[in-house]
MARFI-522102 format. One record per residue (C-alpha): residue in three letters; x, y, z. Coordinates in Angstrom, 3 decimals. Layout:
<numis>
("Ala", (X, Y, Z))
...
</numis>
This chain:
<numis>
("Unk", (7.726, -6.465, -34.550))
("Unk", (6.821, -2.884, -35.456))
("Unk", (8.277, 0.146, -33.680))
("Unk", (4.884, 0.737, -32.052))
("Unk", (4.682, -2.855, -30.760))
("Unk", (8.233, -2.564, -29.444))
("Unk", (7.427, 0.677, -27.620))
("Unk", (4.277, -0.860, -26.083))
("Unk", (6.250, -3.906, -24.935))
("Unk", (8.952, -1.663, -23.435))
("Unk", (6.299, 0.363, -21.566))
("Unk", (4.710, -2.842, -20.235))
("Unk", (8.054, -4.197, -19.074))
("Unk", (8.839, -0.859, -17.397))
("Unk", (5.439, -0.925, -15.669))
("Unk", (6.058, -4.482, -14.441))
("Unk", (9.537, -3.537, -13.259))
("Unk", (8.205, -0.522, -11.306))
("Unk", (5.412, -2.614, -9.775))
("Unk", (7.901, -5.296, -8.805))
("Unk", (10.188, -2.727, -7.172))
("Unk", (7.332, -1.207, -5.118))
("Unk", (6.122, -4.730, -4.300))
("Unk", (9.521, -5.664, -2.867))
("Unk", (9.567, -2.490, -0.763))
("Unk", (6.183, -3.327, 0.795))
("Unk", (6.042, -7.119, 0.880))
("Unk", (9.623, -8.330, 0.530))
("Unk", (9.514, -11.627, -1.325))
("Unk", (5.896, -12.381, -0.324))
("Unk", (2.721, -12.228, -2.409))
("Unk", (1.078, -10.766, -4.422))
("Unk", (3.274, -11.423, -7.427))
("Unk", (3.106, -9.193, -10.476))
("Unk", (3.429, -10.928, -13.815))
("Unk", (2.204, -10.566, -17.367))
("Unk", (-0.823, -12.680, -16.382))
("Unk", (-1.793, -10.582, -13.370))
("Unk", (-0.694, -7.087, -14.390))
("Unk", (-4.108, -6.178, -15.852))
("Unk", (-5.807, -7.460, -12.678))
("Unk", (-3.678, -5.241, -10.416))
("Unk", (-4.143, -2.252, -12.740))
("Unk", (-7.944, -2.740, -12.613))
("Unk", (-7.780, -3.110, -8.831))
("Unk", (-5.843, 0.163, -8.578))
("Unk", (-8.716, 1.697, -10.572))
("Unk", (-11.269, 0.403, -8.057))
("Unk", (-12.495, -2.755, -9.855))
("Unk", (-12.192, -6.296, -8.467))
("Unk", (-12.214, -8.877, -11.257))
("Unk", (-12.178, -12.599, -11.829))
("Unk", (-10.653, -14.248, -14.881))
("Unk", (-12.882, -15.886, -17.510))
("Unk", (-11.777, -18.039, -20.420))
("Unk", (-13.211, -16.916, -23.772))
("Unk", (-12.740, -20.443, -25.092))
("Unk", (-14.581, -22.584, -22.494))
("Unk", (-16.190, -20.017, -20.166))
("Unk", (-14.398, -21.208, -16.998))
("Unk", (-14.223, -18.520, -14.280))
("Unk", (-11.173, -18.678, -12.037))
("Unk", (-8.866, -16.733, -9.770))
("Unk", (-6.108, -15.639, -9.905))
("Unk", (-5.714, -14.694, -13.588))
("Unk", (-3.400, -16.975, -15.543))
("Unk", (-2.039, -17.001, -19.076))
("Unk", (-3.391, -20.546, -19.574))
("Unk", (-6.956, -21.536, -18.666))
("Unk", (-6.838, -24.161, -15.876))
("Unk", (-9.946, -25.886, -17.284))
("Unk", (-9.253, -26.246, -21.033))
("Unk", (-5.533, -25.346, -21.179))
("Unk", (-6.095, -22.781, -23.933))
("Unk", (-3.446, -20.066, -23.913))
("Unk", (-4.078, -16.312, -24.020))
("Unk", (-7.887, -16.478, -24.000))
("Unk", (-8.429, -15.142, -20.490))
("Unk", (-10.279, -11.862, -19.996))
("Unk", (-11.098, -10.012, -16.786))
("Unk", (-14.712, -9.903, -15.656))
("Unk", (-15.797, -7.446, -12.953))
("Unk", (-17.664, -9.078, -10.079))
("Unk", (-19.627, -7.773, -7.098))
("Unk", (-17.440, -10.077, -4.984))
("Unk", (-20.212, -11.547, -2.839))
("Unk", (-19.654, -14.848, -1.079))
("Unk", (-19.382, -16.810, 2.153))
("Unk", (-16.517, -17.444, 4.538))
("Unk", (-15.309, -21.028, 4.048))
("Unk", (-12.516, -20.923, 6.640))
("Unk", (-10.650, -18.442, 8.809))
("Unk", (-7.673, -18.033, 11.108))
("Unk", (-5.977, -15.174, 12.923))
("Unk", (-2.346, -14.254, 12.300))
("Unk", (-0.447, -12.608, 15.131))
("Unk", (3.000, -12.650, 13.508))
("Unk", (3.445, -10.566, 10.357))
("Unk", (6.423, -9.190, 8.420))
("Unk", (7.907, -6.041, 9.936))
("Unk", (6.419, -3.724, 7.319))
("Unk", (2.894, -5.021, 8.139))
("Unk", (3.346, -5.516, 11.890))
("Unk", (1.114, -2.515, 12.704))
("Unk", (-1.849, -4.344, 11.162))
("Unk", (-1.753, -7.321, 13.511))
("Unk", (-3.665, -9.310, 14.355))
("Unk", (-5.076, -10.084, 10.901))
("Unk", (-7.968, -12.441, 10.308))
("Unk", (-7.299, -14.446, 7.148))
("Unk", (-10.356, -15.848, 5.380))
("Unk", (-10.986, -18.285, 2.562))
("Unk", (-13.990, -16.904, 0.685))
("Unk", (-16.233, -18.943, -1.600))
("Unk", (-17.568, -16.370, -4.064))
("Unk", (-21.025, -16.785, -5.591))
("Unk", (-19.244, -17.441, -8.929))
("Unk", (-17.888, -20.740, -7.457))
("Unk", (-14.378, -19.366, -7.028))
("Unk", (-12.452, -19.620, -3.743))
("Unk", (-9.890, -16.997, -2.782))
("Unk", (-7.793, -16.172, 0.244))
("Unk", (-7.633, -12.659, 1.675))
("Unk", (-7.844, -10.631, 4.884))
("Unk", (-10.978, -9.714, 6.751))
("Unk", (-11.008, -5.998, 7.477))
("Unk", (-11.476, -4.613, 9.939))
("Unk", (-9.799, -7.445, 11.802))
("Unk", (-12.140, -9.132, 14.272))
("Unk", (-11.631, -11.534, 17.132))
("Unk", (-11.638, -15.030, 15.670))
("Unk", (-14.600, -15.958, 17.885))
("Unk", (-16.823, -13.390, 16.120))
("Unk", (-16.243, -14.812, 12.622))
("Unk", (-18.307, -17.829, 11.599))
("Unk", (-17.958, -20.210, 8.686))
("Unk", (-20.845, -19.456, 6.352))
("Unk", (-21.001, -15.730, 7.204))
("Unk", (-21.851, -13.631, 4.132))
("Unk", (-19.093, -11.283, 3.049))
("Unk", (-18.047, -9.179, 0.093))
("Unk", (-14.720, -8.376, -1.476))
("Unk", (-13.881, -4.687, -1.307))
("Unk", (-10.849, -2.647, -2.257))
("Unk", (-8.969, -1.064, 0.632))
("Unk", (-5.711, 0.790, 1.115))
("Unk", (-3.332, -1.585, 2.925))
("Unk", (0.249, -0.562, 3.524))
("Unk", (-0.038, 2.287, 1.046))
("Unk", (-1.372, 0.129, -1.809))
("Unk", (-4.836, -0.894, -2.941))
("Unk", (-5.616, -4.518, -2.104))
("Unk", (-8.703, -6.716, -2.181))
("Unk", (-9.999, -7.643, 1.267))
("Unk", (-13.195, -9.119, 2.650))
("Unk", (-15.689, -7.436, 4.925))
("Unk", (-18.698, -9.020, 6.542))
("Unk", (-21.899, -8.256, 4.621))
</numis>
């Protein structure tokens, strides 16, 4: 390993360590988890871009990013692909009990979203709505919002 490669690795580890520390302050031991596989995703999100992961080997599109493609099991071939984040609500529920650091946000409507790219993800619907006003099949889009002092991906009705 060259000195340059060592310095890059040290900077990446420091970045992950700082993200993990701020993550623990906000979320405790809950998600999202920062790892080598997801660090680029969270950095892109902080820059205002929501991305899905795509395998350069087989073309599979998936979420969340992983170091190994879940379709072909090829390692280290995943790249991030920006997406408009359009989809439909597949399921929803309302949470009334949240960790203390997020208690001011309650109630939160959680939604499973089927994106147009055939990827399902779980997130919050913001602004929170009464559960009776959200319907399965409603069009929505993934947007980036400030939640608890950090940028997160959330859904909003389209």
